[in-house]
N, C-alpha and C positions, 0 to 999 in steps of 0.2 A: 504494500500500500504506500503510495506517495503522498506525504502530508506536507502541506505548504501553508504558511501564514501570509495572507495578502497585506497590502498597506492598510486595508480597512480592518485588519485583525479578525478576519473571518476564517473559521476552520472549514476546510474543504476536503472532500475525497475526489481525486482526479482519475479520469480514464481517457485514453486516446482511442477513439473509434474512427477509423478511416481518416486519419490526420485531423480530427476534429476534437478539440479539448472541451469536455463537458464537466461541470462541477455540481455537486450537491452539498448542502450544508447540514451537518449533524445538528439535530435539535436537542434531543436528550436521551439519556440511558435510563431504563427502568430496572431497578434492583428491588425485587419483591422479598418481603420479610414476613415472618410469622407474628412478630410483636414489634410495633413501630417504636414505642418508647425505649425498649431494650436496644433496638438497632441504632437509635439516635445516640445512646450512650456508648455503644460499641464503636460506631464510626467516629465519634469524638476522640476516643482513645487511639483508634487506628490512624486517623487523618491528622489529628491535632487541631481540628476545627469542628464546631458543633453544627450539625444539620439544623436548618430552620424549619419549623412546622409550616407546611404550606396551606392545607385546608382539606375539605371534604368533597369528594365527587358524589353528589347526591343521587345522580342518575345511574351511577355505576357501582355504588356500594363500596367505595374505597376511600382511603385517606393517605396523605403523603407528607414527607419532609424532604427538603431540597438542599443540595450543595451546589453552589455556583462554581462552574468550571471555567468561567470567563468566556469571551468570544461568542456570547449568546448560546452557550451550551450549559446544561445542568444535569446533575445526577439526581434522579428521583428515587427515594426510598418509598415503596408502596406497600400498603397492608390493607386487609379487609377492614371495613368499618362495621363492627358488630353492633353499633348503636342504631344502624339503619336496617330495620326489619323488612322494608319494602323491596329491597334488592336481595335476591336469594342466589345461592350457588347453582350453576357455575357462573362466576363473574369474569370480567375481562382480564387480560394480561397473564392468564395462567395462575392467578392467585389461589384458586381452589385446588390446584394440582401440585402445589409446592411440596417438594421433598426436602429442600434445604434452602436457606437464604441465598439468592443468586440473581444475576441478571437474567431476565426472561424475555425482555423486549427492548427494542431501540427504535428511534424515530429520526426521520429526515424532514427538514422543512420543504414545503412544496409551494410553488406559485402557479402550478398547473395541476390542481388536485384531481380533476376529472380524468385527465390523461394518465396520470400516475396510477390512479385507482383502477383504470382499465387494464393497465399492465399487470397489476396485482391479480385482478380477476382472471386474466388469461392464464396466469401461472397456477392459480388455485381459485376455482369458482366461488369458494366460501369467503375469499378475501375481496377487498375493494368496496365494501359498503361504506358510503359516505354519511357521516353523522355529525351533528353539532354537539359540542360539549361545553361545559362551564363549571367553574367553582369559585367560591369566594376566597380571596387571598387573606392572609393573616391580618392585613390592615382594613379588611372589609370591602375592598374594591372587587369588582367582578371581572374575572378572566374568562374570555370566550374564544373558542377555536372551532375549526372544522377539520375533520380528520377521516382517514380511511380506518375503519374500525379494526383494532387488534382483535384477534380471535380469542375465545375463552380457553382454548386448548390448542396445542400441547403446552406442557410446562414451559419449554423454551422454544421460541420461534426465531430462526436465523434471519428470515426476510423482514425488513423493517416496515413499519407503518409510516404514513405521511401526515404532516400537520400543516395547516394554513392558519397563521395567527393574525390575518389582516383585519379581523373583527375586533381586535383588542388593541389598546393604545401602546401597551408595553409588553414585551416578552417577559416571562417569569424571571429570567436571569437578571433583567434590568431592575427588578424590585428587590433584589438581594444585594448585600454589600459584597465587596471584593473579599473573597475568602482564601486568596493565595493558592488556589487549586487550578490545575490545568490538565486537560486530557492529552496524553501523549500518544496513545494507541488504542484502537478498538478492533477486535478480531473475533472470529468464531472458530469452533472446532466441530467437525461433523464426519460421520462415516462415509458420506458420499458428497464431497464438495462440488463435483461437476453438476449435481442436480440443480444448482442455483445459477448457472452461467446465463441462461436465457433471461431470467427475470431481472438479474442485475444489469444485463446489457440493455434491456428495454427501459429500465428506469434511468439509465445513463450514469451509472457509477460502478466503481469496482470495490470489492470488499475482500479482505484476506480471510479465507476459510482454510484452516489447516486440517488435514486428514487425521481423524481420531475415532476411537470407538465411542467416545462421549460427545453428546450434543451440548455445546456450551457457548456462551458469549462472554468474552473477557475484556476488561478495560484496564489500561495502565495509566495511572493518574499521579501527577506530581502534586504534592501537598506539603503543608508545613512540617510534617513528620518525615518527609522524603518521598521516594517513589513507591507506590503501592499498587499491586495488582488485585483486582477483585473479579 
């Protein structure tokens, strides 16, 4: 994976297709946990910075805490919201199939959501449903977005979902202080990496998938405590 920081300090993944350079911007990484308060404490010890409680996804039955990775990227710690009885299992992002705390999903920003969603649907007919989402931030302001819906299963999905934040004034990372954290690398492992070539190509980006018996998504992050892989 070729990583480059532009003058605008935007984090991109690059691919050269027929002498044409295309870029996509990483939006955020979803790290699902069984207990949000416990995970906040554990990440504070691991990273040297305390995740900030984000809010509740009332229509999806989850809650989150966030770490600002700068460059309009953030790490989301996601857990089920057991105080919301209206949303039952299975819920999005693989939260109800969790076998251990880990990254289960990741997202790219999209300024052509319908086109990108069609690419997802071609790869997997269950993907590509476009929905609106919202949650109240910690300061009470409303965050709104449009996205290609992440599936409820499997536990880990290597293919990203897409997000359009044009309905909200500020990206969630802009509502957080600088936490001196930076995403250095994002990659996946899978028994059949070649399975994903076509969907990655149609979305217009490349992603490093290493052959392995385990299906996983890994992130290497520079933080106040040093370089950490999760």
